[in-house]
N, C-alpha and C positions, 0 to 999 in steps of 0.2 A: 261948197266950202264951209268948214265948221266955223261957227260963231265963237269968238274968243270968250273965255270965262272972265267974269268980273274980278275974281280973286286969283292972283298968280301963285297958286300952291302947287309945287312940283309933285308929281305922283310918287317919285322915289322917297319923298319925305313922309308920305303916308305909310309906305312899306317899312321905312325905318322905324316909325312910331309903332307899327305892328310888332316888329322884332323886340322893342323895348317892353311892350305890354306882355308879350309871350314870355320874356325873361322874368317878369315880375309875377307871372301867373295871376292869381286873384280869384275872387268869387264870381258867381253868376249874378247878373243884374236882373232887373225887373222883367226883362223879356224872356228869361229862362235860357238864353243862349250861352253856352260855355265856350271857352277858347277852342276846345276840340271841335265843337259844332261849327264855329266860325271858320276853322281851317278846312272843313270839308269842301268849301267853295272858295278856296284861297285865291283863285284866279279872279273872281268877280267881287267878293265882299270888300276888299280894300279899295277897289275901283269905285264901288258904290259910295263909300265914305268920301273918297276924294272928289267924286263928281258932285255930290251934294254940298261939300264944303266950298269947292271952287266956284260953284254957281250961286252960292249964297242961300241955298235952300236947306241947309243942315240945321235942324233944331234938335237939341238933345232931349231924349225921352226922360221920364221921371226916374229917380234913383230908387233902388231897393233899400228900405230902412231896416237896419239890423241893430239889435240891442247888444251892447258890449258891457259886461260887468266892470264896475270900478272897484279898485282895491278898498276904497273907503266905504263901500256899500253903494247900492243903487246902480243905475245903468246910465250909459250915454248912448245916444243914437248915432250910428255911423251910416252914411249914405254910400251905397255901392252902385256905381254906374255900370251900364252895359259894356260889353267888350268893344263894340263899335264906338261908343262914346269915349272910352279910355284912349282909343286910337286917335279919335278926332282931337 
């Protein structure tokens, strides 16, 4: 018998989050995985995110630092998370 997960996160909620991330598109994170690459294993990738989150073993990876120019001059740093982290 399967051991219950410590966090009651429904799997459908992770798939719904994936749909929202897909609609927003976005840049590649520090892991280099694009949304298109994530979708190549769409059967397993959202499941992996759900499994780690619901078991309490999900830890977000570092974010990709990107410099965004400011109108007034200079730059600001924007942190770009991975696709899996945006879903989580």
